[in-house]
PyMOL Python script that loads the backbone (N, CA, C, O; Angstrom):
from pymol import cmd

cmd.read_pdbstr("""\
ATOM      1  N   UNK A   1       0.824  -1.185   0.000  1.00  0.00           N
ATOM      2  CA  UNK A   1       0.000   0.000   0.000  1.00  0.00           C
ATOM      3  C   UNK A   1       0.864   1.243   0.000  1.00  0.00           C
ATOM      4  O   UNK A   1       1.979   1.246   0.522  1.00  0.00           O
ATOM      5  N   UNK A   2       0.321   2.322  -0.607  1.00  0.00           N
ATOM      6  CA  UNK A   2       1.052   3.573  -0.646  1.00  0.00           C
ATOM      7  C   UNK A   2       0.937   4.334   0.659  1.00  0.00           C
ATOM      8  O   UNK A   2       0.140   4.001   1.536  1.00  0.00           O
ATOM      9  N   UNK A   3       1.741   5.344   0.755  1.00  0.00           N
ATOM     10  CA  UNK A   3       1.711   6.177   1.956  1.00  0.00           C
ATOM     11  C   UNK A   3       0.450   7.018   1.965  1.00  0.00           C
ATOM     12  O   UNK A   3      -0.030   7.459   0.920  1.00  0.00           O
ATOM     13  N   UNK A   4      -0.076   7.233   3.155  1.00  0.00           N
ATOM     14  CA  UNK A   4      -1.231   8.098   3.307  1.00  0.00           C
ATOM     15  C   UNK A   4      -0.766   9.544   3.216  1.00  0.00           C
ATOM     16  O   UNK A   4       0.221   9.933   3.840  1.00  0.00           O
ATOM     17  N   UNK A   5      -1.491  10.336   2.427  1.00  0.00           N
ATOM     18  CA  UNK A   5      -1.118  11.736   2.275  1.00  0.00           C
ATOM     19  C   UNK A   5      -1.440  12.510   3.543  1.00  0.00           C
ATOM     20  O   UNK A   5      -2.495  12.327   4.150  1.00  0.00           O
ATOM     21  N   UNK A   6      -0.523  13.367   3.927  1.00  0.00           N
ATOM     22  CA  UNK A   6      -0.708  14.194   5.109  1.00  0.00           C
ATOM     23  C   UNK A   6      -1.631  15.362   4.754  1.00  0.00           C
ATOM     24  O   UNK A   6      -1.441  16.029   3.738  1.00  0.00           O
ATOM     25  N   UNK A   7      -2.604  15.592   5.582  1.00  0.00           N
ATOM     26  CA  UNK A   7      -3.546  16.677   5.382  1.00  0.00           C
ATOM     27  C   UNK A   7      -2.938  17.985   5.886  1.00  0.00           C
ATOM     28  O   UNK A   7      -2.388  18.053   6.985  1.00  0.00           O
ATOM     29  N   UNK A   8      -3.049  19.003   5.066  1.00  0.00           N
ATOM     30  CA  UNK A   8      -2.535  20.319   5.437  1.00  0.00           C
ATOM     31  C   UNK A   8      -3.717  21.265   5.580  1.00  0.00           C
ATOM     32  O   UNK A   8      -4.554  21.373   4.684  1.00  0.00           O
ATOM     33  N   UNK A   9      -3.774  21.941   6.706  1.00  0.00           N
ATOM     34  CA  UNK A   9      -4.858  22.896   6.931  1.00  0.00           C
ATOM     35  C   UNK A   9      -4.370  24.296   6.577  1.00  0.00           C
ATOM     36  O   UNK A   9      -3.213  24.654   6.800  1.00  0.00           O
ATOM     37  N   UNK A  10      -5.288  25.069   6.020  1.00  0.00           N
ATOM     38  CA  UNK A  10      -4.945  26.438   5.683  1.00  0.00           C
ATOM     39  C   UNK A  10      -5.951  27.000   4.700  1.00  0.00           C
ATOM     40  O   UNK A  10      -6.984  26.388   4.431  1.00  0.00           O
ATOM     41  N   UNK A  11      -5.645  28.151   4.176  1.00  0.00           N
ATOM     42  CA  UNK A  11      -6.523  28.791   3.200  1.00  0.00           C
ATOM     43  C   UNK A  11      -5.699  29.206   1.990  1.00  0.00           C
ATOM     44  O   UNK A  11      -4.484  29.392   2.065  1.00  0.00           O
ATOM     45  N   UNK A  12      -6.401  29.343   0.880  1.00  0.00           N
ATOM     46  CA  UNK A  12      -5.780  29.789  -0.360  1.00  0.00           C
ATOM     47  C   UNK A  12      -6.701  30.825  -0.977  1.00  0.00           C
ATOM     48  O   UNK A  12      -7.921  30.664  -0.966  1.00  0.00           O
ATOM     49  N   UNK A  13      -6.133  31.862  -1.500  1.00  0.00           N
ATOM     50  CA  UNK A  13      -6.906  32.897  -2.169  1.00  0.00           C
ATOM     51  C   UNK A  13      -6.567  32.881  -3.655  1.00  0.00           C
ATOM     52  O   UNK A  13      -5.407  33.015  -4.044  1.00  0.00           O
ATOM     53  N   UNK A  14      -7.614  32.713  -4.487  1.00  0.00           N
ATOM     54  CA  UNK A  14      -7.427  32.794  -5.942  1.00  0.00           C
ATOM     55  C   UNK A  14      -8.502  33.704  -6.497  1.00  0.00           C
ATOM     56  O   UNK A  14      -9.523  33.939  -5.850  1.00  0.00           O
ATOM     57  N   UNK A  15      -8.274  34.216  -7.695  1.00  0.00           N
ATOM     58  CA  UNK A  15      -9.279  35.107  -8.265  1.00  0.00           C
ATOM     59  C   UNK A  15     -10.463  34.287  -8.783  1.00  0.00           C
ATOM     60  O   UNK A  15     -10.348  33.078  -8.983  1.00  0.00           O
ATOM     61  N   UNK A  16     -11.585  34.945  -8.994  1.00  0.00           N
ATOM     62  CA  UNK A  16     -12.828  34.287  -9.367  1.00  0.00           C
ATOM     63  C   UNK A  16     -12.717  33.588 -10.715  1.00  0.00           C
ATOM     64  O   UNK A  16     -13.290  32.514 -10.895  1.00  0.00           O
ATOM     65  N   UNK A  17     -12.004  34.163 -11.651  1.00  0.00           N
ATOM     66  CA  UNK A  17     -11.831  33.547 -12.968  1.00  0.00           C
ATOM     67  C   UNK A  17     -11.120  32.198 -12.850  1.00  0.00           C
ATOM     68  O   UNK A  17     -11.538  31.217 -13.464  1.00  0.00           O
ATOM     69  N   UNK A  18     -10.055  32.152 -12.066  1.00  0.00           N
ATOM     70  CA  UNK A  18      -9.330  30.896 -11.858  1.00  0.00           C
ATOM     71  C   UNK A  18     -10.194  29.878 -11.110  1.00  0.00           C
ATOM     72  O   UNK A  18     -10.150  28.684 -11.406  1.00  0.00           O
ATOM     73  N   UNK A  19     -10.971  30.351 -10.150  1.00  0.00           N
ATOM     74  CA  UNK A  19     -11.862  29.460  -9.417  1.00  0.00           C
ATOM     75  C   UNK A  19     -12.883  28.823 -10.358  1.00  0.00           C
ATOM     76  O   UNK A  19     -13.100  27.612 -10.314  1.00  0.00           O
ATOM     77  N   UNK A  20     -13.508  29.637 -11.206  1.00  0.00           N
ATOM     78  CA  UNK A  20     -14.504  29.120 -12.152  1.00  0.00           C
ATOM     79  C   UNK A  20     -13.878  28.108 -13.109  1.00  0.00           C
ATOM     80  O   UNK A  20     -14.487  27.085 -13.420  1.00  0.00           O
ATOM     81  N   UNK A  21     -12.662  28.395 -13.574  1.00  0.00           N
ATOM     82  CA  UNK A  21     -11.976  27.467 -14.467  1.00  0.00           C
ATOM     83  C   UNK A  21     -11.719  26.138 -13.749  1.00  0.00           C
ATOM     84  O   UNK A  21     -11.950  25.067 -14.310  1.00  0.00           O
ATOM     85  N   UNK A  22     -11.243  26.219 -12.513  1.00  0.00           N
ATOM     86  CA  UNK A  22     -10.987  25.010 -11.724  1.00  0.00           C
ATOM     87  C   UNK A  22     -12.277  24.242 -11.466  1.00  0.00           C
ATOM     88  O   UNK A  22     -12.292  23.015 -11.561  1.00  0.00           O
ATOM     89  N   UNK A  23     -13.341  24.935 -11.145  1.00  0.00           N
ATOM     90  CA  UNK A  23     -14.633  24.317 -10.894  1.00  0.00           C
ATOM     91  C   UNK A  23     -15.142  23.590 -12.134  1.00  0.00           C
ATOM     92  O   UNK A  23     -15.632  22.465 -12.042  1.00  0.00           O
ATOM     93  N   UNK A  24     -15.026  24.239 -13.301  1.00  0.00           N
ATOM     94  CA  UNK A  24     -15.475  23.621 -14.546  1.00  0.00           C
ATOM     95  C   UNK A  24     -14.623  22.408 -14.913  1.00  0.00           C
ATOM     96  O   UNK A  24     -15.144  21.433 -15.454  1.00  0.00           O
ATOM     97  N   UNK A  25     -13.354  22.453 -14.637  1.00  0.00           N
ATOM     98  CA  UNK A  25     -12.477  21.312 -14.916  1.00  0.00           C
ATOM     99  C   UNK A  25     -12.843  20.122 -14.044  1.00  0.00           C
ATOM    100  O   UNK A  25     -12.716  18.977 -14.478  1.00  0.00           O
ATOM    101  N   UNK A  26     -13.292  20.372 -12.825  1.00  0.00           N
ATOM    102  CA  UNK A  26     -13.716  19.273 -11.951  1.00  0.00           C
ATOM    103  C   UNK A  26     -14.896  18.545 -12.577  1.00  0.00           C
ATOM    104  O   UNK A  26     -14.937  17.315 -12.564  1.00  0.00           O
ATOM    105  N   UNK A  27     -15.857  19.284 -13.124  1.00  0.00           N
ATOM    106  CA  UNK A  27     -16.999  18.667 -13.792  1.00  0.00           C
ATOM    107  C   UNK A  27     -16.543  17.867 -15.009  1.00  0.00           C
ATOM    108  O   UNK A  27     -17.021  16.755 -15.238  1.00  0.00           O
ATOM    109  N   UNK A  28     -15.623  18.428 -15.788  1.00  0.00           N
ATOM    110  CA  UNK A  28     -15.107  17.733 -16.966  1.00  0.00           C
ATOM    111  C   UNK A  28     -14.398  16.446 -16.578  1.00  0.00           C
ATOM    112  O   UNK A  28     -14.518  15.432 -17.267  1.00  0.00           O
ATOM    113  N   UNK A  29     -13.668  16.486 -15.489  1.00  0.00           N
ATOM    114  CA  UNK A  29     -12.960  15.293 -15.022  1.00  0.00           C
ATOM    115  C   UNK A  29     -13.931  14.203 -14.631  1.00  0.00           C
ATOM    116  O   UNK A  29     -13.700  13.036 -14.946  1.00  0.00           O
ATOM    117  N   UNK A  30     -15.012  14.551 -13.953  1.00  0.00           N
ATOM    118  CA  UNK A  30     -16.019  13.559 -13.575  1.00  0.00           C
ATOM    119  C   UNK A  30     -16.693  12.965 -14.807  1.00  0.00           C
ATOM    120  O   UNK A  30     -16.956  11.763 -14.851  1.00  0.00           O
ATOM    121  N   UNK A  31     -16.974  13.799 -15.811  1.00  0.00           N
ATOM    122  CA  UNK A  31     -17.569  13.300 -17.048  1.00  0.00           C
ATOM    123  C   UNK A  31     -16.612  12.354 -17.767  1.00  0.00           C
ATOM    124  O   UNK A  31     -17.029  11.314 -18.277  1.00  0.00           O
ATOM    125  N   UNK A  32     -15.344  12.709 -17.807  1.00  0.00           N
ATOM    126  CA  UNK A  32     -14.336  11.858 -18.441  1.00  0.00           C
ATOM    127  C   UNK A  32     -14.216  10.524 -17.713  1.00  0.00           C
ATOM    128  O   UNK A  32     -14.092   9.480 -18.354  1.00  0.00           O
ATOM    129  N   UNK A  33     -14.252  10.544 -16.393  1.00  0.00           N
ATOM    130  CA  UNK A  33     -14.203   9.313 -15.600  1.00  0.00           C
ATOM    131  C   UNK A  33     -15.393   8.418 -15.930  1.00  0.00           C
ATOM    132  O   UNK A  33     -15.233   7.209 -16.100  1.00  0.00           O
ATOM    133  N   UNK A  34     -16.588   9.005 -16.021  1.00  0.00           N
ATOM    134  CA  UNK A  34     -17.779   8.223 -16.358  1.00  0.00           C
ATOM    135  C   UNK A  34     -17.663   7.606 -17.749  1.00  0.00           C
ATOM    136  O   UNK A  34     -18.049   6.454 -17.952  1.00  0.00           O
ATOM    137  N   UNK A  35     -17.136   8.361 -18.700  1.00  0.00           N
ATOM    138  CA  UNK A  35     -16.941   7.835 -20.056  1.00  0.00           C
ATOM    139  C   UNK A  35     -15.937   6.685 -20.052  1.00  0.00           C
ATOM    140  O   UNK A  35     -16.121   5.697 -20.763  1.00  0.00           O
ATOM    141  N   UNK A  36     -14.888   6.809 -19.262  1.00  0.00           N
ATOM    142  CA  UNK A  36     -13.896   5.746 -19.146  1.00  0.00           C
ATOM    143  C   UNK A  36     -14.526   4.470 -18.576  1.00  0.00           C
ATOM    144  O   UNK A  36     -14.261   3.375 -19.072  1.00  0.00           O
ATOM    145  N   UNK A  37     -15.345   4.605 -17.552  1.00  0.00           N
ATOM    146  CA  UNK A  37     -16.001   3.446 -16.961  1.00  0.00           C
ATOM    147  C   UNK A  37     -16.981   2.795 -17.938  1.00  0.00           C
ATOM    148  O   UNK A  37     -17.103   1.570 -17.965  1.00  0.00           O
ATOM    149  N   UNK A  38     -17.682   3.606 -18.742  1.00  0.00           N
ATOM    150  CA  UNK A  38     -18.585   3.052 -19.759  1.00  0.00           C
ATOM    151  C   UNK A  38     -17.800   2.280 -20.816  1.00  0.00           C
ATOM    152  O   UNK A  38     -18.211   1.198 -21.235  1.00  0.00           O
ATOM    153  N   UNK A  39     -16.667   2.843 -21.246  1.00  0.00           N
ATOM    154  CA  UNK A  39     -15.831   2.170 -22.240  1.00  0.00           C
ATOM    155  C   UNK A  39     -15.279   0.860 -21.681  1.00  0.00           C
ATOM    156  O   UNK A  39     -15.220  -0.142 -22.394  1.00  0.00           O
ATOM    157  N   UNK A  40     -14.881   0.861 -20.426  1.00  0.00           N
ATOM    158  CA  UNK A  40     -14.365  -0.358 -19.801  1.00  0.00           C
ATOM    159  C   UNK A  40     -15.459  -1.417 -19.718  1.00  0.00           C
ATOM    160  O   UNK A  40     -15.183  -2.601 -19.910  1.00  0.00           O
ATOM    161  N   UNK A  41     -16.681  -1.016 -19.440  1.00  0.00           N
ATOM    162  CA  UNK A  41     -17.797  -1.966 -19.404  1.00  0.00           C
ATOM    163  C   UNK A  41     -18.007  -2.590 -20.780  1.00  0.00           C
ATOM    164  O   UNK A  41     -18.239  -3.794 -20.889  1.00  0.00           O
ATOM    165  N   UNK A  42     -17.927  -1.779 -21.822  1.00  0.00           N
ATOM    166  CA  UNK A  42     -18.069  -2.303 -23.179  1.00  0.00           C
ATOM    167  C   UNK A  42     -16.929  -3.265 -23.505  1.00  0.00           C
ATOM    168  O   UNK A  42     -17.149  -4.277 -24.171  1.00  0.00           O
ATOM    169  N   UNK A  43     -15.726  -2.965 -23.049  1.00  0.00           N
ATOM    170  CA  UNK A  43     -14.599  -3.879 -23.258  1.00  0.00           C
ATOM    171  C   UNK A  43     -14.812  -5.192 -22.505  1.00  0.00           C
ATOM    172  O   UNK A  43     -14.451  -6.255 -23.009  1.00  0.00           O
ATOM    173  N   UNK A  44     -15.384  -5.132 -21.321  1.00  0.00           N
ATOM    174  CA  UNK A  44     -15.705  -6.359 -20.590  1.00  0.00           C
ATOM    175  C   UNK A  44     -16.661  -7.233 -21.393  1.00  0.00           C
ATOM    176  O   UNK A  44     -16.485  -8.448 -21.476  1.00  0.00           O
ATOM    177  N   UNK A  45     -17.662  -6.610 -21.977  1.00  0.00           N
ATOM    178  CA  UNK A  45     -18.626  -7.353 -22.793  1.00  0.00           C
ATOM    179  C   UNK A  45     -17.935  -7.987 -23.990  1.00  0.00           C
ATOM    180  O   UNK A  45     -18.178  -9.151 -24.308  1.00  0.00           O
ATOM    181  N   UNK A  46     -17.084  -7.233 -24.647  1.00  0.00           N
ATOM    182  CA  UNK A  46     -16.356  -7.758 -25.805  1.00  0.00           C
ATOM    183  C   UNK A  46     -15.443  -8.913 -25.404  1.00  0.00           C
ATOM    184  O   UNK A  46     -15.417  -9.943 -26.078  1.00  0.00           O
ATOM    185  N   UNK A  47     -14.694  -8.752 -24.312  1.00  0.00           N
ATOM    186  CA  UNK A  47     -13.807  -9.821 -23.850  1.00  0.00           C
ATOM    187  C   UNK A  47     -14.599 -11.063 -23.442  1.00  0.00           C
ATOM    188  O   UNK A  47     -14.158 -12.186 -23.684  1.00  0.00           O
ATOM    189  N   UNK A  48     -15.756 -10.867 -22.831  1.00  0.00           N
ATOM    190  CA  UNK A  48     -16.609 -11.995 -22.467  1.00  0.00           C
ATOM    191  C   UNK A  48     -17.080 -12.725 -23.718  1.00  0.00           C
ATOM    192  O   UNK A  48     -17.133 -13.955 -23.736  1.00  0.00           O
ATOM    193  N   UNK A  49     -17.423 -11.977 -24.760  1.00  0.00           N
ATOM    194  CA  UNK A  49     -17.802 -12.571 -26.039  1.00  0.00           C
ATOM    195  C   UNK A  49     -16.655 -13.392 -26.614  1.00  0.00           C
ATOM    196  O   UNK A  49     -16.863 -14.509 -27.088  1.00  0.00           O
ATOM    197  N   UNK A  50     -15.431 -12.834 -26.573  1.00  0.00           N
ATOM    198  CA  UNK A  50     -14.268 -13.563 -27.075  1.00  0.00           C
ATOM    199  C   UNK A  50     -14.036 -14.856 -26.302  1.00  0.00           C
ATOM    200  O   UNK A  50     -13.613 -15.860 -26.874  1.00  0.00           O
ATOM    201  N   UNK A  51     -14.313 -14.830 -25.001  1.00  0.00           N
ATOM    202  CA  UNK A  51     -14.138 -16.032 -24.172  1.00  0.00           C
ATOM    203  C   UNK A  51     -14.989 -17.188 -24.677  1.00  0.00           C
ATOM    204  O   UNK A  51     -14.618 -18.352 -24.522  1.00  0.00           O
ATOM    205  N   UNK A  52     -16.125 -16.869 -25.280  1.00  0.00           N
ATOM    206  CA  UNK A  52     -16.994 -17.934 -25.792  1.00  0.00           C
ATOM    207  C   UNK A  52     -16.504 -18.467 -27.133  1.00  0.00           C
ATOM    208  O   UNK A  52     -16.974 -19.510 -27.586  1.00  0.00           O
ATOM    209  N   UNK A  53     -15.571 -17.774 -27.775  1.00  0.00           N
ATOM    210  CA  UNK A  53     -15.094 -18.173 -29.098  1.00  0.00           C
ATOM    211  C   UNK A  53     -13.704 -18.818 -29.063  1.00  0.00           C
ATOM    212  O   UNK A  53     -13.446 -19.792 -29.770  1.00  0.00           O
ATOM    213  N   UNK A  54     -12.813 -18.262 -28.232  1.00  0.00           N
ATOM    214  CA  UNK A  54     -11.432 -18.761 -28.173  1.00  0.00           C
ATOM    215  C   UNK A  54     -10.931 -18.706 -26.735  1.00  0.00           C
ATOM    216  O   UNK A  54     -11.552 -18.091 -25.869  1.00  0.00           O
ATOM    217  N   UNK A  55      -9.819 -19.348 -26.503  1.00  0.00           N
ATOM    218  CA  UNK A  55      -9.188 -19.290 -25.186  1.00  0.00           C
ATOM    219  C   UNK A  55      -8.301 -18.048 -25.131  1.00  0.00           C
ATOM    220  O   UNK A  55      -7.214 -18.028 -25.708  1.00  0.00           O
ATOM    221  N   UNK A  56      -8.768 -17.019 -24.438  1.00  0.00           N
ATOM    222  CA  UNK A  56      -7.997 -15.774 -24.366  1.00  0.00           C
ATOM    223  C   UNK A  56      -7.170 -15.679 -23.093  1.00  0.00           C
ATOM    224  O   UNK A  56      -6.457 -14.697 -22.888  1.00  0.00           O
ATOM    225  N   UNK A  57      -7.261 -16.690 -22.238  1.00  0.00           N
ATOM    226  CA  UNK A  57      -6.551 -16.652 -20.961  1.00  0.00           C
ATOM    227  C   UNK A  57      -5.058 -16.361 -21.107  1.00  0.00           C
ATOM    228  O   UNK A  57      -4.543 -15.535 -20.354  1.00  0.00           O
ATOM    229  N   UNK A  58      -4.328 -17.000 -22.044  1.00  0.00           N
ATOM    230  CA  UNK A  58      -2.899 -16.676 -22.165  1.00  0.00           C
ATOM    231  C   UNK A  58      -2.644 -15.198 -22.504  1.00  0.00           C
ATOM    232  O   UNK A  58      -1.669 -14.603 -22.044  1.00  0.00           O
ATOM    233  N   UNK A  59      -3.528 -14.630 -23.306  1.00  0.00           N
ATOM    234  CA  UNK A  59      -3.378 -13.217 -23.676  1.00  0.00           C
ATOM    235  C   UNK A  59      -3.695 -12.304 -22.496  1.00  0.00           C
ATOM    236  O   UNK A  59      -3.034 -11.287 -22.292  1.00  0.00           O
ATOM    237  N   UNK A  60      -4.706 -12.675 -21.728  1.00  0.00           N
ATOM    238  CA  UNK A  60      -5.077 -11.890 -20.549  1.00  0.00           C
ATOM    239  C   UNK A  60      -3.950 -11.938 -19.521  1.00  0.00           C
ATOM    240  O   UNK A  60      -3.615 -10.920 -18.914  1.00  0.00           O
ATOM    241  N   UNK A  61      -3.369 -13.112 -19.327  1.00  0.00           N
ATOM    242  CA  UNK A  61      -2.264 -13.224 -18.367  1.00  0.00           C
ATOM    243  C   UNK A  61      -1.088 -12.357 -18.789  1.00  0.00           C
ATOM    244  O   UNK A  61      -0.467 -11.700 -17.954  1.00  0.00           O
ATOM    245  N   UNK A  62      -0.782 -12.353 -20.078  1.00  0.00           N
ATOM    246  CA  UNK A  62       0.320 -11.522 -20.576  1.00  0.00           C
ATOM    247  C   UNK A  62       0.002 -10.037 -20.390  1.00  0.00           C
ATOM    248  O   UNK A  62       0.865  -9.251 -19.997  1.00  0.00           O
ATOM    249  N   UNK A  63      -1.244  -9.666 -20.676  1.00  0.00           N
ATOM    250  CA  UNK A  63      -1.665  -8.276 -20.475  1.00  0.00           C
ATOM    251  C   UNK A  63      -1.496  -7.877 -19.005  1.00  0.00           C
ATOM    252  O   UNK A  63      -0.949  -6.817 -18.703  1.00  0.00           O
ATOM    253  N   UNK A  64      -1.970  -8.734 -18.098  1.00  0.00           N
ATOM    254  CA  UNK A  64      -1.923  -8.420 -16.665  1.00  0.00           C
ATOM    255  C   UNK A  64      -0.494  -8.256 -16.164  1.00  0.00           C
ATOM    256  O   UNK A  64      -0.251  -7.477 -15.243  1.00  0.00           O
ATOM    257  N   UNK A  65       0.450  -8.977 -16.753  1.00  0.00           N
ATOM    258  CA  UNK A  65       1.848  -8.823 -16.353  1.00  0.00           C
ATOM    259  C   UNK A  65       2.417  -7.461 -16.754  1.00  0.00           C
ATOM    260  O   UNK A  65       3.295  -6.922 -16.081  1.00  0.00           O
ATOM    261  N   UNK A  66       1.906  -6.916 -17.855  1.00  0.00           N
ATOM    262  CA  UNK A  66       2.450  -5.667 -18.389  1.00  0.00           C
ATOM    263  C   UNK A  66       1.647  -4.431 -17.989  1.00  0.00           C
ATOM    264  O   UNK A  66       2.180  -3.321 -17.990  1.00  0.00           O
ATOM    265  N   UNK A  67       0.386  -4.609 -17.651  1.00  0.00           N
ATOM    266  CA  UNK A  67      -0.489  -3.472 -17.368  1.00  0.00           C
ATOM    267  C   UNK A  67      -0.098  -2.782 -16.068  1.00  0.00           C
ATOM    268  O   UNK A  67       0.296  -3.429 -15.098  1.00  0.00           O
ATOM    269  N   UNK A  68      -0.213  -1.474 -16.067  1.00  0.00           N
ATOM    270  CA  UNK A  68       0.135  -0.694 -14.887  1.00  0.00           C
ATOM    271  C   UNK A  68      -1.093  -0.169 -14.141  1.00  0.00           C
ATOM    272  O   UNK A  68      -1.017   0.089 -12.940  1.00  0.00           O
ATOM    273  N   UNK A  69      -2.228  -0.007 -14.839  1.00  0.00           N
ATOM    274  CA  UNK A  69      -3.363   0.638 -14.195  1.00  0.00           C
ATOM    275  C   UNK A  69      -4.597  -0.247 -14.038  1.00  0.00           C
ATOM    276  O   UNK A  69      -5.560   0.150 -13.384  1.00  0.00           O
ATOM    277  N   UNK A  70      -4.580  -1.444 -14.632  1.00  0.00           N
ATOM    278  CA  UNK A  70      -5.755  -2.300 -14.515  1.00  0.00           C
ATOM    279  C   UNK A  70      -5.363  -3.769 -14.631  1.00  0.00           C
ATOM    280  O   UNK A  70      -4.262  -4.112 -15.061  1.00  0.00           O
ATOM    281  N   UNK A  71      -6.293  -4.612 -14.235  1.00  0.00           N
ATOM    282  CA  UNK A  71      -6.134  -6.057 -14.333  1.00  0.00           C
ATOM    283  C   UNK A  71      -7.417  -6.619 -14.907  1.00  0.00           C
ATOM    284  O   UNK A  71      -8.510  -6.197 -14.530  1.00  0.00           O
ATOM    285  N   UNK A  72      -7.289  -7.571 -15.816  1.00  0.00           N
ATOM    286  CA  UNK A  72      -8.463  -8.249 -16.363  1.00  0.00           C
ATOM    287  C   UNK A  72      -8.586  -9.582 -15.647  1.00  0.00           C
ATOM    288  O   UNK A  72      -7.629 -10.352 -15.572  1.00  0.00           O
ATOM    289  N   UNK A  73      -9.779  -9.846 -15.121  1.00  0.00           N
ATOM    290  CA  UNK A  73     -10.042 -11.103 -14.444  1.00  0.00           C
ATOM    291  C   UNK A  73     -11.130 -11.846 -15.215  1.00  0.00           C
ATOM    292  O   UNK A  73     -12.130 -11.254 -15.622  1.00  0.00           O
ATOM    293  N   UNK A  74     -10.926 -13.142 -15.411  1.00  0.00           N
ATOM    294  CA  UNK A  74     -11.921 -13.980 -16.079  1.00  0.00           C
ATOM    295  C   UNK A  74     -12.539 -14.909 -15.046  1.00  0.00           C
ATOM    296  O   UNK A  74     -11.836 -15.683 -14.397  1.00  0.00           O
ATOM    297  N   UNK A  75     -13.856 -14.829 -14.895  1.00  0.00           N
ATOM    298  CA  UNK A  75     -14.576 -15.673 -13.939  1.00  0.00           C
ATOM    299  C   UNK A  75     -15.818 -16.225 -14.613  1.00  0.00           C
ATOM    300  O   UNK A  75     -16.683 -15.465 -15.049  1.00  0.00           O
ATOM    301  N   UNK A  76     -15.907 -17.523 -14.698  1.00  0.00           N
ATOM    302  CA  UNK A  76     -17.067 -18.191 -15.296  1.00  0.00           C
ATOM    303  C   UNK A  76     -17.375 -17.670 -16.700  1.00  0.00           C
ATOM    304  O   UNK A  76     -18.537 -17.474 -17.053  1.00  0.00           O
ATOM    305  N   UNK A  77     -16.336 -17.449 -17.488  1.00  0.00           N
ATOM    306  CA  UNK A  77     -16.528 -16.995 -18.865  1.00  0.00           C
ATOM    307  C   UNK A  77     -16.868 -15.524 -19.006  1.00  0.00           C
ATOM    308  O   UNK A  77     -17.193 -15.072 -20.104  1.00  0.00           O
ATOM    309  N   UNK A  78     -16.801 -14.771 -17.927  1.00  0.00           N
ATOM    310  CA  UNK A  78     -17.082 -13.332 -17.977  1.00  0.00           C
ATOM    311  C   UNK A  78     -15.828 -12.566 -17.594  1.00  0.00           C
ATOM    312  O   UNK A  78     -15.121 -12.933 -16.655  1.00  0.00           O
ATOM    313  N   UNK A  79     -15.567 -11.518 -18.318  1.00  0.00           N
ATOM    314  CA  UNK A  79     -14.404 -10.676 -18.059  1.00  0.00           C
ATOM    315  C   UNK A  79     -14.793  -9.519 -17.144  1.00  0.00           C
ATOM    316  O   UNK A  79     -15.876  -8.947 -17.269  1.00  0.00           O
ATOM    317  N   UNK A  80     -13.905  -9.189 -16.236  1.00  0.00           N
ATOM    318  CA  UNK A  80     -14.067  -8.024 -15.374  1.00  0.00           C
ATOM    319  C   UNK A  80     -12.766  -7.244 -15.395  1.00  0.00           C
ATOM    320  O   UNK A  80     -11.685  -7.826 -15.306  1.00  0.00           O
ATOM    321  N   UNK A  81     -12.868  -5.947 -15.511  1.00  0.00           N
ATOM    322  CA  UNK A  81     -11.699  -5.075 -15.483  1.00  0.00           C
ATOM    323  C   UNK A  81     -11.645  -4.437 -14.106  1.00  0.00           C
ATOM    324  O   UNK A  81     -12.594  -3.778 -13.682  1.00  0.00           O
ATOM    325  N   UNK A  82     -10.544  -4.633 -13.417  1.00  0.00           N
ATOM    326  CA  UNK A  82     -10.357  -4.036 -12.091  1.00  0.00           C
ATOM    327  C   UNK A  82      -9.257  -2.993 -12.213  1.00  0.00           C
ATOM    328  O   UNK A  82      -8.125  -3.299 -12.587  1.00  0.00           O
ATOM    329  N   UNK A  83      -9.608  -1.771 -11.892  1.00  0.00           N
ATOM    330  CA  UNK A  83      -8.640  -0.687 -11.921  1.00  0.00           C
ATOM    331  C   UNK A  83      -7.849  -0.688 -10.630  1.00  0.00           C
ATOM    332  O   UNK A  83      -8.404  -0.917  -9.555  1.00  0.00           O
ATOM    333  N   UNK A  84      -6.585  -0.438 -10.727  1.00  0.00           N
ATOM    334  CA  UNK A  84      -5.736  -0.455  -9.534  1.00  0.00           C
ATOM    335  C   UNK A  84      -5.975   0.753  -8.639  1.00  0.00           C
ATOM    336  O   UNK A  84      -5.558   0.757  -7.481  1.00  0.00           O
ATOM    337  N   UNK A  85      -6.639   1.774  -9.163  1.00  0.00           N
ATOM    338  CA  UNK A  85      -6.967   2.937  -8.339  1.00  0.00           C
ATOM    339  C   UNK A  85      -8.360   2.805  -7.724  1.00  0.00           C
ATOM    340  O   UNK A  85      -8.955   3.786  -7.278  1.00  0.00           O
ATOM    341  N   UNK A  86      -8.870   1.561  -7.711  1.00  0.00           N
ATOM    342  CA  UNK A  86     -10.128   1.199  -7.054  1.00  0.00           C
ATOM    343  C   UNK A  86     -11.391   1.652  -7.759  1.00  0.00           C
ATOM    344  O   UNK A  86     -12.468   1.577  -7.167  1.00  0.00           O
ATOM    345  N   UNK A  87     -11.310   2.124  -9.011  1.00  0.00           N
ATOM    346  CA  UNK A  87     -12.543   2.339  -9.776  1.00  0.00           C
ATOM    347  C   UNK A  87     -12.973   0.980 -10.277  1.00  0.00           C
ATOM    348  O   UNK A  87     -12.265   0.368 -11.077  1.00  0.00           O
ATOM    349  N   UNK A  88     -14.106   0.497  -9.832  1.00  0.00           N
ATOM    350  CA  UNK A  88     -14.607  -0.795 -10.273  1.00  0.00           C
ATOM    351  C   UNK A  88     -15.836  -0.604 -11.122  1.00  0.00           C
ATOM    352  O   UNK A  88     -16.568   0.377 -10.995  1.00  0.00           O
ATOM    353  N   UNK A  89     -16.037  -1.556 -11.980  1.00  0.00           N
ATOM    354  CA  UNK A  89     -17.154  -1.483 -12.907  1.00  0.00           C
ATOM    355  C   UNK A  89     -18.176  -2.537 -12.526  1.00  0.00           C
ATOM    356  O   UNK A  89     -19.212  -2.656 -13.180  1.00  0.00           O
TER     357      UNK A  89
END
""", "prot")
cmd.dss("prot")
cmd.show_as("cartoon", "prot")
cmd.util.cbc("prot")
cmd.orient("prot")
């Protein structure tokens, strides 16, 4: 496990224009995260379909050895993508 980040208390003053830009970027980030999770769900469906056609386990194992941000798990012919940053689908 990684180190827990130390919380720092205090205040920061920024101008309203920068605040609005930061606020809007937060919304964009959440939308992008949702799109990523939807795409991962579609990939799970595709991988599950492939499982019914061919043995993809050797390819999945090779992927999991090289992947840095996610792991593909095959259970009962269904694929699940587990993100290492705890975003689950």
